Structures are given as C-alpha cells and as structure tokens.
C-alpha positions in Angstrom: -32.5 13.3 -5.9 -31.5 16.5 -7.6 -31.3 18.3 -4.3 -28.9 15.4 -3.0 -26.8 15.8 -5.9 -26.5 19.5 -5.4 -25.8 19.1 -1.7 -23.1 16.5 -2.5 -21.3 18.7 -5.0 -21.7 21.5 -2.6 -20.1 19.3 0.2 -17.2 18.6 -2.3 -16.6 22.2 -2.8 -16.6 22.8 0.9 -14.3 19.9 1.6 -11.9 21.1 -1.0 -11.7 24.7 0.1 -12.7 25.0 3.8 -12.6 23.5 7.2 -15.1 21.2 8.9 -16.9 24.1 10.7 -18.2 25.3 7.3 -19.6 21.7 6.6 -21.4 21.8 10.0 -22.8 25.2 9.1 -24.1 23.8 5.8 -25.6 20.8 7.6 -27.4 23.4 9.9 -28.7 25.3 7.1 -30.2 22.1 5.4 -31.8 21.2 8.7 -33.2 24.9 9.0 -34.6 24.8 5.4 -36.0 21.5 5.9 -37.7 22.7 9.0 -39.2 25.6 7.2 -40.7 23.4 4.5 -42.2 21.2 7.2 -43.8 24.1 8.7 -45.0 25.4 5.4 -46.4 22.1 4.4 -47.5 21.2 8.0 -46.2 17.7 7.5 -43.7 15.9 9.6 -43.6 12.1 9.0 -41.0 9.3 8.9 -40.5 9.7 5.2 -39.7 13.4 5.5 -37.1 12.5 8.3 -35.6 9.9 6.0 -35.2 12.6 3.4 -33.6 14.9 5.7 -31.2 12.2 6.7 -30.4 11.5 3.1 -29.7 15.1 2.4 -27.4 15.4 5.4 -25.6 12.3 4.3 -25.1 13.7 0.8 -23.5 16.9 2.4 -21.2 14.9 4.7 -20.1 12.3 2.0 -19.4 15.2 -0.3 -17.3 17.0 2.3 -15.5 13.9 3.1 -14.6 13.2 -0.5 -13.6 16.9 -1.0 -11.4 16.8 2.2 -9.7 13.6 1.0 -9.0 14.9 -2.3 -7.5 18.0 -0.8 -5.3 16.0 1.6 -4.2 13.7 -1.2 -3.3 16.7 -3.4 -1.4 18.5 -0.6 0.7 15.3 0.3 1.6 14.2 -3.1 
C-alpha cells in the first residue's frame, strides 16, 4: 500500500511537470523492478501479477490527476 502511495504521488509529480513519455518510462521502470523482485524471490503468481497491475494503476492514476491539474491551471 505504501509503495502504491509513493507511485501515485510520483505519478502526480510527473503529470504536473512532464509529458506522457515520462509516465511510460516510469511504468517500464515499475515493471522492470517487479521483474527483478520476481527473479530474486523465484515467485511469479497471480497475486504478484495483481500487485503489479495495482502499482501500474497507481502510477497512471497519479499521472492523469497531475496532467488534469496542470491543464486546469494553464487554462484558467
């Protein structure tokens, strides 16, 4: 849960300051780090795939919120 919160906040920061390509890079980094953890633990299960999905969702939701706030402040 704490990791998802950190990823959500980093997604907001990316959305406020950068373009979507940085969010894609951040998502790729999350997938790569999850893959390294799976290799280290030698455990790939449905639960770990759901956790990866939740982490990617947190990043994307944060990015969308940050981008929305950036557009709202630019247009107002």
